[in-house]
Steps between C-alpha positions, in 0.01 A plus 500: 500500500198431722287788363574409137445122490140516383589769248762281328307174536723323752309278743627306801254221420686417177828410673628232740530642850879466500537683170277784616686525832832521314397837361387632839678662791331585830154444346563736207520384138803620303477296182320252278632140514635376166590134557476249784694177459567192717867514600591166659405247234702182446660454158593136439705324235295205371795348312719484813210368707434217255866396506479480881174304493291790636156541342364817663630813675534491881213614723694542826842619612599145594405371154693786343807408703478131406435567131777760480748253646416246227573760232825635641815383321850573626822423317803543717454824694259654248127462439401451138130487586298594808146434613426826681659807658261688734649846444528464122212655304281764662706748702242495782460121533615520862188704577295261289610206715408703811149558364462128430616431855216723617675830567626820342800733536269793573145539631239722328540762772869532413644299790828333400502121542833399350585264788156343519467119529397475133801700383727284716356184342547652155870586529575182698355296214717688253811446712434126510536494121825697518642255754370193314652589164782737592464873457808542280405207277151645451649839418733348243207314346292816461790707367570238231166570329583518127218736402581744778133493601430221750563123522133414439513662156811293423325178599735442793261578788194279542284729719495876543251725681439836336241710317364532147788725390690176440260412216635742233857394586412134442329594176800704382792284608359146478314474171501117509397483867120480483241565772303186586751277322837590651403727790199610700383726783314409820424666833787504745531208746366547852704433818364262763232684693526796262243702310417585138580866561653560160645835406428741217637832386449751223535854376265797503453825311566761770436873514830678576508707815411866433455429129457830311274337239248305707217511246722368220658237726158368598399480134811294423428262790139472387611415145762249614248331733234450233451125434649485150803715580566324832468161330733598216755638746500184712516263203789699353693514828418144613293583809161393630257797515404613850141573399283187515283604202811580295661168598195316370532687172877461473528130599467360145761749373743425785473122462539527124810714551645244746312190626702523822268780613216250548607363842573855622153613398344192659685568826389865495137395441518228765645739761371844393624672814867406475697709747800727431840435660475822700209732574536859381663660803781749538750234613425231240821570307709469817331167583575377148864610514580368846308175449685424178834586663424256783410229249834546323690459827304186583538312173863613468550334842654810657235538770241283672134550396397634840794740532459631145129568544545660842761730348268579207213573738712741702639676193157533338335637815778754548470611139858414404 
């Protein structure tokens, strides 16, 4: 789309660097970013925290661990309430922890880093939870969710790290569970010695390869990217607009639709260059697949963190 950007009014300067990069491949632009949302935000249950004597959400991994322990209730061999489950929520939390530990699963040049020190810290931390609380008991707890959604929605999980797509579910399934009164959202805790390298992701309008109707396709993308249409789309779908000018325009509408958007918007404004989980390279999908498979083996206690990541690294590099 490089030659057509000016023609359809799409400007790199209007977007966060991560959002713009998400629509690029090998320095060429293939689409117009639609939304760009913080992914690893901490949802917290105020009611459960108050009962445990906790007044504010945790700021560090150690605080999260201590607070979660206070809010975990076990009757016999089953948990009726839990404080936190690291792999519950956003499907890519394992990569989020790695970012907060100061590393990534893949470098911008495409090099695979699945067994990097940060990734090892990430899955090791997750495995500690599995060992502490018992993998089978945690699984039974999650599968007993009455709503069929997730235990946070059912008021059984005190903390969960995920993105803003949880907001419409809370609004739909928990009509008496109010933002600011019963639950809230904060930035994810930081590990000791870690960074505030939070993640973001989004969608983009993309020109199909060898499209037979290029002129018409560009007109559609231009129309969809205009401030009012982009704002309406994002408000209706529950996403934060990728365009900074459109976000400014849409903020009142988003917050009116669901007050839970406010902390997400504040985090986006505070860290405008939130990074994606994976750079746009030709092996990003393999990194995602193999990294997630390694995580499953680690928290299911079927393989050690180091062995699982070494295996994932080998498989990803060989293209399996």
